[in-house]
C-alpha positions in Angstrom: 103.6 62.9 58.7 101.0 61.2 60.9 102.2 59.1 63.8 99.9 56.5 65.3 100.3 54.9 68.7 102.0 51.6 68.1 103.1 48.8 70.4 106.7 50.0 70.3 105.7 53.6 71.3 103.4 52.1 74.0 106.3 50.1 75.4 108.4 53.3 75.7 105.8 54.9 77.9 104.1 52.1 79.8 105.4 48.8 81.2 103.3 45.6 81.4 103.0 46.3 85.1 101.5 49.7 84.4 99.0 48.2 82.0 98.1 45.7 84.6 97.5 48.4 87.2 95.3 50.3 84.7 93.3 47.1 84.1 92.9 46.4 87.8 91.6 50.0 88.3 89.2 49.7 85.4 87.8 46.5 87.0 87.4 48.3 90.3 90.0 46.1 92.0 92.2 48.9 93.3 91.8 52.5 94.3 92.6 55.4 91.9 95.6 56.4 94.0 97.5 53.4 92.6 97.4 54.7 89.0 97.8 58.5 89.6 101.4 58.3 88.6 100.4 57.1 85.1 97.8 59.8 84.4 100.3 62.4 83.2 101.7 59.9 80.6 98.2 58.9 79.6 97.1 62.5 79.2 100.2 63.3 77.1 99.6 60.3 74.9 95.9 61.2 74.5 96.4 64.8 73.5 99.5 63.9 71.4 97.7 61.2 69.4 94.4 63.1 69.4 96.2 65.7 67.4 97.3 63.2 64.8 93.9 61.4 64.8 92.0 64.5 63.9 94.8 66.0 61.8 95.0 69.4 63.2 98.0 71.8 63.5 100.0 72.6 66.6 98.3 76.0 66.8 94.9 74.4 66.8 96.0 72.1 69.7 97.1 75.1 71.7 93.8 76.7 70.9 91.9 73.6 72.1 93.9 73.5 75.3 93.3 77.2 75.9 89.5 76.7 75.4 89.6 73.7 77.8 91.3 75.9 80.4 88.6 78.6 79.8 86.0 75.9 80.3 87.6 75.2 83.7 87.2 78.8 84.6 83.6 79.6 83.4 82.0 76.2 82.5 80.5 77.5 79.3 82.7 76.3 76.4 82.1 72.9 74.9 84.5 71.0 72.7 82.9 69.4 69.6 83.1 65.7 69.5 86.4 64.6 67.9 87.3 61.4 66.0 89.6 59.4 68.2 90.3 55.6 68.0 89.1 55.0 71.5 85.8 56.9 71.5 85.2 60.5 71.6 85.6 61.5 75.2 83.1 63.9 76.5 84.3 67.4 77.3 84.2 66.6 81.0 86.4 63.5 80.6 88.8 65.6 78.6 88.8 68.2 81.3 89.4 65.6 83.9 92.3 64.1 81.9 93.8 67.6 81.3 93.4 68.7 84.9 94.8 65.6 86.6 97.3 64.6 83.9 98.7 67.8 82.6 97.9 70.4 85.3 98.5 67.9 88.2 95.4 68.9 90.0 93.8 66.7 92.7 90.4 65.2 92.6 89.3 67.6 95.3 90.5 70.6 93.2 88.6 69.4 90.1 85.6 68.6 92.2 85.5 72.3 93.2 86.2 73.7 89.8 83.7 71.4 87.9 81.1 71.6 90.6 80.7 67.8 90.5 80.4 65.4 93.5 83.6 63.4 93.9 81.7 60.2 93.4 80.5 61.3 90.0 84.0 62.7 89.1 85.6 59.4 90.1 83.0 57.5 88.1 83.8 59.5 84.9 87.5 59.0 85.6 87.0 55.2 85.9 85.0 55.1 82.6 87.7 57.2 80.9 90.4 54.7 82.1 88.2 51.8 81.0 88.0 53.2 77.4 91.7 54.0 77.4 92.8 50.5 78.6 90.5 49.0 76.0 92.2 51.0 73.3 95.7 50.1 74.6 94.9 46.4 74.9 93.6 46.6 71.3 97.0 48.0 70.2 98.8 45.1 72.0 96.5 42.5 70.6 96.8 43.8 67.0 100.6 43.7 67.4 100.5 40.2 68.7 98.2 39.1 65.8 100.5 40.7 63.2 103.4 38.8 64.7 101.5 35.5 64.6 100.5 36.1 61.0 104.1 37.0 60.0 105.5 33.7 61.4 105.5 31.0 58.7 105.2 27.4 59.9 106.4 24.8 57.4 104.5 21.6 58.1 105.6 18.5 56.3 103.2 15.6 55.8 104.3 12.5 57.6 105.1 9.7 55.2 104.2 6.9 57.6 101.4 6.4 60.0 101.9 6.8 63.8 101.6 3.1 64.6 104.5 2.3 62.3 106.5 5.2 63.6 106.0 4.1 67.2 107.0 0.5 66.4 110.2 1.6 64.6 111.2 3.9 67.5 110.5 1.1 70.0 112.8 -1.3 68.0 115.6 1.3 67.9 115.3 1.9 71.7 115.3 -1.9 72.3 118.5 -2.4 70.2 120.3 0.4 72.1 119.3 -0.9 75.5 119.7 -4.6 74.9 
């Protein structure tokens, strides 16, 4: 049974304020420290729904995570591009998400392990969050669109023109007041 990320599931994990913080970070309005508490949740959602998106077994998920950890150790292994609703994240972005989100490493620790300058690491991190928030916003917008389409509005044609309606209403108000 395949489970897709829905608005209801999203609301369980992230509040509107959390989404706003992610948007502010993706627009370079706040520092990454403001969203660090959300990264474990985002990483969990990413790897949980990545599994469903590419229809692999739990054993294969463990295998992928094991290979990512090996990549952290020797920088040789490369994950093939996967089909994911956001975009296929590069191996480096997946390693960043895994390291910060699930292994609770700091940017400085990842900088040393990946041999990347912190500015480049933070740039990749920002792009990753941009893609992620775009995907999350699309879920919210699709849900809103479905709600709008499901509401039926019954509009009844007016039998008289507006001038006649205004005059009739004015007479009624005059009778009541005078």
